[in-house]
N, CA, C and O atoms as CSV, one atom per row, in Angstrom:
chain,resi,resn,atom,element,x,y,z
A,1,MET,N,N,13.121,7.226,19.366
A,1,MET,CA,C,12.145,6.879,18.350
A,1,MET,C,C,11.776,8.137,17.563
A,1,MET,O,O,11.894,9.262,18.050
A,2,LYS,N,N,11.330,7.906,16.340
A,2,LYS,CA,C,10.987,9.009,15.451
A,2,LYS,C,C,9.539,8.848,14.997
A,2,LYS,O,O,9.127,7.746,14.634
A,3,SER,N,N,8.766,9.927,15.013
A,3,SER,CA,C,7.388,9.897,14.540
A,3,SER,C,C,7.355,9.794,13.021
A,3,SER,O,O,8.062,10.522,12.324
A,4,VAL,N,N,6.522,8.875,12.510
A,4,VAL,CA,C,6.345,8.675,11.072
A,4,VAL,C,C,4.868,8.425,10.788
A,4,VAL,O,O,4.068,8.240,11.706
A,5,LYS,N,N,4.523,8.423,9.517
A,5,LYS,CA,C,3.206,7.993,9.061
A,5,LYS,C,C,3.375,6.615,8.431
A,5,LYS,O,O,4.257,6.402,7.599
A,6,ARG,N,N,2.525,5.694,8.838
A,6,ARG,CA,C,2.552,4.327,8.311
A,6,ARG,C,C,1.408,4.183,7.311
A,6,ARG,O,O,0.253,4.479,7.615
A,7,PHE,N,N,1.753,3.727,6.129
A,7,PHE,CA,C,0.772,3.472,5.084
A,7,PHE,C,C,0.625,1.968,4.897
A,7,PHE,O,O,1.617,1.245,4.802
A,8,GLU,N,N,-0.604,1.509,4.846
A,8,GLU,CA,C,-0.911,0.133,4.475
A,8,GLU,C,C,-1.825,0.218,3.262
A,8,GLU,O,O,-2.963,0.678,3.361
A,9,ILE,N,N,-1.323,-0.225,2.125
A,9,ILE,CA,C,-2.051,-0.108,0.867
A,9,ILE,C,C,-2.383,-1.514,0.395
A,9,ILE,O,O,-1.489,-2.302,0.087
A,10,ILE,N,N,-3.670,-1.823,0.341
A,10,ILE,CA,C,-4.115,-3.133,-0.125
A,10,ILE,C,C,-4.694,-2.949,-1.514
A,10,ILE,O,O,-5.603,-2.146,-1.725
A,11,ILE,N,N,-4.152,-3.705,-2.455
A,11,ILE,CA,C,-4.539,-3.562,-3.860
A,11,ILE,C,C,-4.342,-4.905,-4.550
A,11,ILE,O,O,-3.613,-5.759,-4.047
A,12,GLU,N,N,-4.981,-5.098,-5.688
A,12,GLU,CA,C,-4.769,-6.335,-6.440
A,12,GLU,C,C,-3.295,-6.450,-6.810
A,12,GLU,O,O,-2.659,-5.471,-7.201
A,13,ARG,N,N,-2.761,-7.673,-6.679
A,13,ARG,CA,C,-1.341,-7.889,-6.980
A,13,ARG,C,C,-0.982,-7.463,-8.390
A,13,ARG,O,O,0.148,-7.056,-8.658
A,14,LEU,N,N,-1.925,-7.558,-9.266
A,14,LEU,CA,C,-1.714,-7.154,-10.657
A,14,LEU,C,C,-1.247,-5.700,-10.754
A,14,LEU,O,O,-0.539,-5.338,-11.694
A,15,HIS,N,N,-1.641,-4.867,-9.789
A,15,HIS,CA,C,-1.313,-3.436,-9.816
A,15,HIS,C,C,-0.244,-3.043,-8.798
A,15,HIS,O,O,0.003,-1.855,-8.593
A,16,ALA,N,N,0.382,-4.010,-8.170
A,16,ALA,CA,C,1.388,-3.714,-7.139
A,16,ALA,C,C,2.536,-2.884,-7.699
A,16,ALA,O,O,3.003,-1.956,-7.038
A,17,ARG,N,N,2.989,-3.195,-8.882
A,17,ARG,CA,C,4.115,-2.461,-9.471
A,17,ARG,C,C,3.757,-0.994,-9.714
A,17,ARG,O,O,4.596,-0.108,-9.553
A,18,ASP,N,N,2.500,-0.744,-10.105
A,18,ASP,CA,C,2.064,0.646,-10.280
A,18,ASP,C,C,2.151,1.409,-8.961
A,18,ASP,O,O,2.552,2.573,-8.937
A,19,VAL,N,N,1.776,0.755,-7.872
A,19,VAL,CA,C,1.831,1.385,-6.553
A,19,VAL,C,C,3.282,1.659,-6.160
A,19,VAL,O,O,3.610,2.771,-5.746
A,20,THR,N,N,4.150,0.660,-6.285
A,20,THR,CA,C,5.540,0.862,-5.872
A,20,THR,C,C,6.235,1.902,-6.758
A,20,THR,O,O,7.060,2.672,-6.267
A,21,ASP,N,N,5.917,1.933,-8.036
A,21,ASP,CA,C,6.474,2.979,-8.914
A,21,ASP,C,C,6.017,4.366,-8.462
A,21,ASP,O,O,6.820,5.298,-8.418
A,22,ALA,N,N,4.734,4.508,-8.127
A,22,ALA,CA,C,4.208,5.802,-7.662
A,22,ALA,C,C,4.871,6.216,-6.355
A,22,ALA,O,O,5.194,7.388,-6.162
A,23,LEU,N,N,5.074,5.257,-5.460
A,23,LEU,CA,C,5.746,5.562,-4.199
A,23,LEU,C,C,7.173,6.037,-4.441
A,23,LEU,O,O,7.621,7.000,-3.820
A,24,GLU,N,N,7.881,5.373,-5.333
A,24,GLU,CA,C,9.256,5.771,-5.638
A,24,GLU,C,C,9.301,7.168,-6.239
A,24,GLU,O,O,10.196,7.951,-5.920
A,25,ARG,N,N,8.337,7.491,-7.113
A,25,ARG,CA,C,8.281,8.845,-7.695
A,25,ARG,C,C,8.006,9.896,-6.618
A,25,ARG,O,O,8.408,11.052,-6.756
A,26,ALA,N,N,7.319,9.488,-5.543
A,26,ALA,CA,C,7.025,10.410,-4.438
A,26,ALA,C,C,8.180,10.507,-3.455
A,26,ALA,O,O,8.087,11.222,-2.457
A,27,GLY,N,N,9.270,9.794,-3.727
A,27,GLY,CA,C,10.444,9.900,-2.882
A,27,GLY,C,C,10.578,8.815,-1.825
A,27,GLY,O,O,11.482,8.878,-0.992
A,28,VAL,N,N,9.697,7.825,-1.842
A,28,VAL,CA,C,9.785,6.723,-0.878
A,28,VAL,C,C,10.973,5.845,-1.255
A,28,VAL,O,O,11.113,5.446,-2.411
A,29,THR,N,N,11.818,5.547,-0.292
A,29,THR,CA,C,13.041,4.786,-0.584
A,29,THR,C,C,12.959,3.326,-0.177
A,29,THR,O,O,13.877,2.556,-0.462
A,30,GLY,N,N,11.879,2.929,0.484
A,30,GLY,CA,C,11.756,1.530,0.875
A,30,GLY,C,C,10.319,1.186,1.205
A,30,GLY,O,O,9.537,2.051,1.600
A,31,TYR,N,N,9.977,-0.068,1.043
A,31,TYR,CA,C,8.628,-0.546,1.343
A,31,TYR,C,C,8.699,-2.049,1.566
A,31,TYR,O,O,9.683,-2.701,1.216
A,32,SER,N,N,7.643,-2.580,2.153
A,32,SER,CA,C,7.495,-4.026,2.298
A,32,SER,C,C,6.263,-4.445,1.516
A,32,SER,O,O,5.249,-3.747,1.528
A,33,LEU,N,N,6.347,-5.582,0.835
A,33,LEU,CA,C,5.244,-6.094,0.030
A,33,LEU,C,C,4.842,-7.462,0.571
A,33,LEU,O,O,5.637,-8.402,0.567
A,34,LEU,N,N,3.612,-7.559,1.030
A,34,LEU,CA,C,3.069,-8.822,1.517
A,34,LEU,C,C,2.144,-9.382,0.444
A,34,LEU,O,O,1.148,-8.754,0.085
A,35,ARG,N,N,2.471,-10.546,-0.059
A,35,ARG,CA,C,1.681,-11.149,-1.137
A,35,ARG,C,C,0.535,-11.979,-0.562
A,35,ARG,O,O,0.577,-12.407,0.591
A,36,ASP,N,N,-0.473,-12.194,-1.377
A,36,ASP,CA,C,-1.606,-13.059,-1.046
A,36,ASP,C,C,-2.308,-12.656,0.245
A,36,ASP,O,O,-2.486,-13.472,1.148
A,37,VAL,N,N,-2.702,-11.394,0.320
A,37,VAL,CA,C,-3.466,-10.900,1.453
A,37,VAL,C,C,-4.917,-11.339,1.257
A,37,VAL,O,O,-5.514,-11.087,0.210
A,38,THR,N,N,-5.467,-11.986,2.258
A,38,THR,CA,C,-6.826,-12.504,2.145
A,38,THR,C,C,-7.780,-11.672,3.000
A,38,THR,O,O,-7.358,-10.971,3.920
A,39,GLY,N,N,-9.058,-11.760,2.685
A,39,GLY,CA,C,-10.069,-11.053,3.451
A,39,GLY,C,C,-11.314,-10.842,2.617
A,39,GLY,O,O,-11.494,-11.464,1.570
A,40,THR,N,N,-12.158,-9.969,3.088
A,40,THR,CA,C,-13.383,-9.651,2.368
A,40,THR,C,C,-13.627,-8.155,2.420
A,40,THR,O,O,-13.229,-7.482,3.371
A,41,GLY,N,N,-14.281,-7.644,1.397
A,41,GLY,CA,C,-14.559,-6.212,1.319
A,41,GLY,C,C,-15.627,-5.949,0.288
A,41,GLY,O,O,-16.427,-6.830,-0.028
A,42,ASP,N,N,-15.644,-4.726,-0.242
A,42,ASP,CA,C,-16.703,-4.369,-1.190
A,42,ASP,C,C,-16.594,-5.103,-2.524
A,42,ASP,O,O,-17.525,-5.060,-3.328
A,43,ARG,N,N,-15.489,-5.763,-2.764
A,43,ARG,CA,C,-15.335,-6.562,-3.982
A,43,ARG,C,C,-15.457,-8.050,-3.702
A,43,ARG,O,O,-15.108,-8.876,-4.545
A,44,GLY,N,N,-15.948,-8.389,-2.530
A,44,GLY,CA,C,-16.184,-9.784,-2.181
A,44,GLY,C,C,-14.986,-10.415,-1.491
A,44,GLY,O,O,-14.042,-9.737,-1.088
A,45,ASP,N,N,-15.055,-11.732,-1.370
A,45,ASP,CA,C,-13.989,-12.488,-0.705
A,45,ASP,C,C,-12.743,-12.582,-1.575
A,45,ASP,O,O,-12.830,-12.719,-2.796
A,46,ARG,N,N,-11.585,-12.508,-0.929
A,46,ARG,CA,C,-10.298,-12.743,-1.570
A,46,ARG,C,C,-9.623,-13.856,-0.785
A,46,ARG,O,O,-9.099,-13.632,0.306
A,47,ALA,N,N,-9.639,-15.059,-1.350
A,47,ALA,CA,C,-9.145,-16.227,-0.623
A,47,ALA,C,C,-7.644,-16.421,-0.766
A,47,ALA,O,O,-7.033,-17.079,0.077
A,48,GLY,N,N,-7.030,-15.867,-1.811
A,48,GLY,CA,C,-5.594,-16.007,-1.993
A,48,GLY,C,C,-5.187,-17.264,-2.730
A,48,GLY,O,O,-3.998,-17.483,-2.963
A,49,ASP,N,N,-6.156,-18.103,-3.106
A,49,ASP,CA,C,-5.811,-19.354,-3.789
A,49,ASP,C,C,-6.245,-19.349,-5.258
A,49,ASP,O,O,-6.402,-20.408,-5.867
A,50,GLU,N,N,-6.436,-18.159,-5.820
A,50,GLU,CA,C,-6.821,-18.050,-7.212
A,50,GLU,C,C,-5.660,-18.451,-8.129
A,50,GLU,O,O,-4.498,-18.415,-7.725
A,51,LEU,N,N,-5.983,-18.825,-9.344
A,51,LEU,CA,C,-4.957,-19.310,-10.273
A,51,LEU,C,C,-4.086,-18.200,-10.835
A,51,LEU,O,O,-2.939,-18.446,-11.208
A,52,THR,N,N,-4.613,-16.977,-10.904
A,52,THR,CA,C,-3.830,-15.867,-11.448
A,52,THR,C,C,-3.796,-14.726,-10.440
A,52,THR,O,O,-4.503,-14.765,-9.433
A,53,ASP,N,N,-2.979,-13.713,-10.705
A,53,ASP,CA,C,-2.874,-12.547,-9.831
A,53,ASP,C,C,-4.059,-11.601,-9.959
A,53,ASP,O,O,-4.181,-10.657,-9.179
A,54,VAL,N,N,-4.936,-11.840,-10.936
A,54,VAL,CA,C,-6.032,-10.918,-11.192
A,54,VAL,C,C,-6.916,-10.745,-9.962
A,54,VAL,O,O,-7.378,-9.637,-9.693
A,55,PHE,N,N,-7.159,-11.813,-9.213
A,55,PHE,CA,C,-8.040,-11.713,-8.053
A,55,PHE,C,C,-7.298,-11.907,-6.733
A,55,PHE,O,O,-7.925,-12.205,-5.717
A,56,ARG,N,N,-5.980,-11.746,-6.731
A,56,ARG,CA,C,-5.193,-11.837,-5.500
A,56,ARG,C,C,-4.839,-10.435,-5.031
A,56,ARG,O,O,-4.552,-9.546,-5.834
A,57,ASN,N,N,-4.865,-10.258,-3.746
A,57,ASN,CA,C,-4.498,-8.967,-3.171
A,57,ASN,C,C,-3.096,-9.020,-2.587
A,57,ASN,O,O,-2.566,-10.091,-2.292
A,58,CYS,N,N,-2.510,-7.848,-2.427
A,58,CYS,CA,C,-1.248,-7.711,-1.721
A,58,CYS,C,C,-1.351,-6.479,-0.831
A,58,CYS,O,O,-2.275,-5.676,-0.969
A,59,CYS,N,N,-0.414,-6.340,0.063
A,59,CYS,CA,C,-0.374,-5.174,0.950
A,59,CYS,C,C,1.022,-4.569,0.872
A,59,CYS,O,O,2.019,-5.261,1.076
A,60,VAL,N,N,1.084,-3.298,0.581
A,60,VAL,CA,C,2.343,-2.562,0.559
A,60,VAL,C,C,2.381,-1.728,1.840
A,60,VAL,O,O,1.472,-0.942,2.107
A,61,ILE,N,N,3.438,-1.907,2.626
A,61,ILE,CA,C,3.592,-1.172,3.881
A,61,ILE,C,C,4.758,-0.201,3.745
A,61,ILE,O,O,5.849,-0.568,3.308
A,62,VAL,N,N,4.502,1.046,4.128
A,62,VAL,CA,C,5.501,2.103,3.985
A,62,VAL,C,C,5.485,2.972,5.239
A,62,VAL,O,O,4.420,3.247,5.791
A,63,ALA,N,N,6.636,3.395,5.679
A,63,ALA,CA,C,6.753,4.390,6.744
A,63,ALA,C,C,7.501,5.586,6.173
A,63,ALA,O,O,8.591,5.444,5.619
A,64,VAL,N,N,6.905,6.766,6.314
A,64,VAL,CA,C,7.515,7.977,5.761
A,64,VAL,C,C,7.525,9.069,6.828
A,64,VAL,O,O,6.732,9.026,7.768
A,65,PRO,N,N,8.424,10.051,6.684
A,65,PRO,CA,C,8.385,11.196,7.590
A,65,PRO,C,C,7.011,11.868,7.539
A,65,PRO,O,O,6.362,11.889,6.494
A,66,VAL,N,N,6.584,12.403,8.651
A,66,VAL,CA,C,5.257,13.024,8.748
A,66,VAL,C,C,5.054,14.061,7.654
A,66,VAL,O,O,3.976,14.139,7.063
A,67,GLU,N,N,6.073,14.849,7.383
A,67,GLU,CA,C,5.938,15.924,6.392
A,67,GLU,C,C,5.817,15.411,4.954
A,67,GLU,O,O,5.456,16.186,4.069
A,68,ALA,N,N,6.105,14.146,4.694
A,68,ALA,CA,C,6.003,13.566,3.351
A,68,ALA,C,C,4.670,12.876,3.105
A,68,ALA,O,O,4.414,12.426,1.988
A,69,ALA,N,N,3.820,12.780,4.112
A,69,ALA,CA,C,2.585,11.999,4.009
A,69,ALA,C,C,1.648,12.499,2.907
A,69,ALA,O,O,1.097,11.692,2.158
A,70,ASP,N,N,1.460,13.807,2.797
A,70,ASP,CA,C,0.541,14.341,1.794
A,70,ASP,C,C,0.988,14.001,0.376
A,70,ASP,O,O,0.159,13.685,-0.477
A,71,GLU,N,N,2.277,14.063,0.124
A,71,GLU,CA,C,2.792,13.743,-1.210
A,71,GLU,C,C,2.552,12.266,-1.533
A,71,GLU,O,O,2.212,11.923,-2.665
A,72,VAL,N,N,2.726,11.413,-0.554
A,72,VAL,CA,C,2.478,9.980,-0.765
A,72,VAL,C,C,0.997,9.737,-1.039
A,72,VAL,O,O,0.649,8.978,-1.943
A,73,VAL,N,N,0.132,10.375,-0.268
A,73,VAL,CA,C,-1.317,10.229,-0.489
A,73,VAL,C,C,-1.679,10.635,-1.907
A,73,VAL,O,O,-2.404,9.916,-2.594
A,74,GLU,N,N,-1.181,11.774,-2.347
A,74,GLU,CA,C,-1.528,12.258,-3.688
A,74,GLU,C,C,-0.940,11.374,-4.787
A,74,GLU,O,O,-1.484,11.339,-5.891
A,75,SER,N,N,0.141,10.667,-4.522
A,75,SER,CA,C,0.711,9.772,-5.541
A,75,SER,C,C,-0.102,8.485,-5.662
A,75,SER,O,O,-0.132,7.871,-6.729
A,76,ILE,N,N,-0.755,8.076,-4.589
A,76,ILE,CA,C,-1.506,6.818,-4.578
A,76,ILE,C,C,-2.972,7.010,-4.948
A,76,ILE,O,O,-3.589,6.117,-5.529
A,77,ARG,N,N,-3.526,8.157,-4.617
A,77,ARG,CA,C,-4.956,8.408,-4.825
A,77,ARG,C,C,-5.452,8.067,-6.240
A,77,ARG,O,O,-6.488,7.412,-6.358
A,78,PRO,N,N,-4.772,8.474,-7.312
A,78,PRO,CA,C,-5.261,8.140,-8.652
A,78,PRO,C,C,-5.315,6.630,-8.907
A,78,PRO,O,O,-6.194,6.152,-9.624
A,79,LEU,N,N,-4.386,5.890,-8.327
A,79,LEU,CA,C,-4.377,4.433,-8.515
A,79,LEU,C,C,-5.554,3.788,-7.788
A,79,LEU,O,O,-6.187,2.874,-8.316
A,80,LEU,N,N,-5.843,4.260,-6.586
A,80,LEU,CA,C,-6.991,3.732,-5.852
A,80,LEU,C,C,-8.288,4.050,-6.584
A,80,LEU,O,O,-9.210,3.235,-6.621
A,81,LYS,N,N,-8.347,5.223,-7.153
A,81,LYS,CA,C,-9.547,5.605,-7.906
A,81,LYS,C,C,-9.709,4.721,-9.143
A,81,LYS,O,O,-10.821,4.310,-9.477
A,82,ALA,N,N,-8.603,4.431,-9.817
A,82,ALA,CA,C,-8.658,3.633,-11.039
A,82,ALA,C,C,-8.848,2.137,-10.779
A,82,ALA,O,O,-9.598,1.475,-11.497
A,83,TYR,N,N,-8.177,1.605,-9.761
A,83,TYR,CA,C,-8.136,0.156,-9.551
A,83,TYR,C,C,-8.926,-0.322,-8.340
A,83,TYR,O,O,-9.175,-1.520,-8.205
A,84,GLY,N,N,-9.325,0.587,-7.461
A,84,GLY,CA,C,-9.921,0.184,-6.191
A,84,GLY,C,C,-8.808,-0.110,-5.203
A,84,GLY,O,O,-7.628,0.079,-5.498
A,85,GLY,N,N,-9.196,-0.570,-4.038
A,85,GLY,CA,C,-8.208,-0.871,-3.019
A,85,GLY,C,C,-8.437,-0.038,-1.777
A,85,GLY,O,O,-9.394,0.731,-1.687
A,86,VAL,N,N,-7.539,-0.207,-0.823
A,86,VAL,CA,C,-7.656,0.475,0.461
A,86,VAL,C,C,-6.294,1.070,0.810
A,86,VAL,O,O,-5.257,0.445,0.586
A,87,CYS,N,N,-6.307,2.269,1.353
A,87,CYS,CA,C,-5.085,2.881,1.866
A,87,CYS,C,C,-5.378,3.400,3.264
A,87,CYS,O,O,-6.203,4.294,3.452
A,88,LEU,N,N,-4.692,2.827,4.236
A,88,LEU,CA,C,-4.823,3.276,5.617
A,88,LEU,C,C,-3.568,4.042,6.003
A,88,LEU,O,O,-2.454,3.623,5.688
A,89,VAL,N,N,-3.751,5.156,6.681
A,89,VAL,CA,C,-2.635,5.974,7.135
A,89,VAL,C,C,-2.774,6.129,8.646
A,89,VAL,O,O,-3.828,6.517,9.149
A,90,SER,N,N,-1.700,5.821,9.355
A,90,SER,CA,C,-1.740,5.928,10.812
A,90,SER,C,C,-0.433,6.501,11.339
A,90,SER,O,O,0.594,6.480,10.661
A,91,ASP,N,N,-0.496,7.010,12.558
A,91,ASP,CA,C,0.704,7.484,13.233
A,91,ASP,C,C,1.472,6.284,13.755
A,91,ASP,O,O,0.880,5.318,14.236
A,92,ALA,N,N,2.775,6.347,13.661
A,92,ALA,CA,C,3.622,5.257,14.141
A,92,ALA,C,C,4.932,5.836,14.668
A,92,ALA,O,O,5.250,7.005,14.452
A,93,LEU,N,N,5.667,5.002,15.352
A,93,LEU,CA,C,6.997,5.375,15.837
A,93,LEU,C,C,8.022,4.443,15.230
A,93,LEU,O,O,7.879,3.221,15.271
A,94,TRP,N,N,9.060,5.042,14.666
A,94,TRP,CA,C,10.166,4.289,14.053
A,94,TRP,C,C,11.222,4.097,15.120
A,94,TRP,O,O,11.674,5.064,15.732
A,95,VAL,N,N,11.616,2.867,15.345
A,95,VAL,CA,C,12.638,2.586,16.343
A,95,VAL,C,C,14.009,2.750,15.691
A,95,VAL,O,O,14.380,1.987,14.798
A,96,ASN,N,N,14.741,3.737,16.140
A,96,ASN,CA,C,16.096,3.961,15.616
A,96,ASN,C,C,17.022,2.853,16.121
A,96,ASN,O,O,16.936,2.428,17.273
A,97,HIS,N,N,17.907,2.397,15.232
A,97,HIS,CA,C,18.850,1.364,15.636
A,97,HIS,C,C,20.234,1.666,15.107
A,97,HIS,O,O,21.168,0.900,15.349
């Protein structure tokens, strides 16, 4: 197994492309996108059944080498500041196959 940093970025679906573009510019070569993430937070409830993407959330999941974590954080930080959202960073193990 290999040590990595796992990023979970929750943001309005409307801004998902901005996040994935920023990740790609930071050198990220792959990610998973979960659509219609529901929950509640400082912007109220997100039920996932809204008519447009404006009030729907998504979650972008990324695993990067430990040494790349700071660059990824700095690529996402301006988007979180502009659009809101949540970015969680945790230690994880990548199972080699």
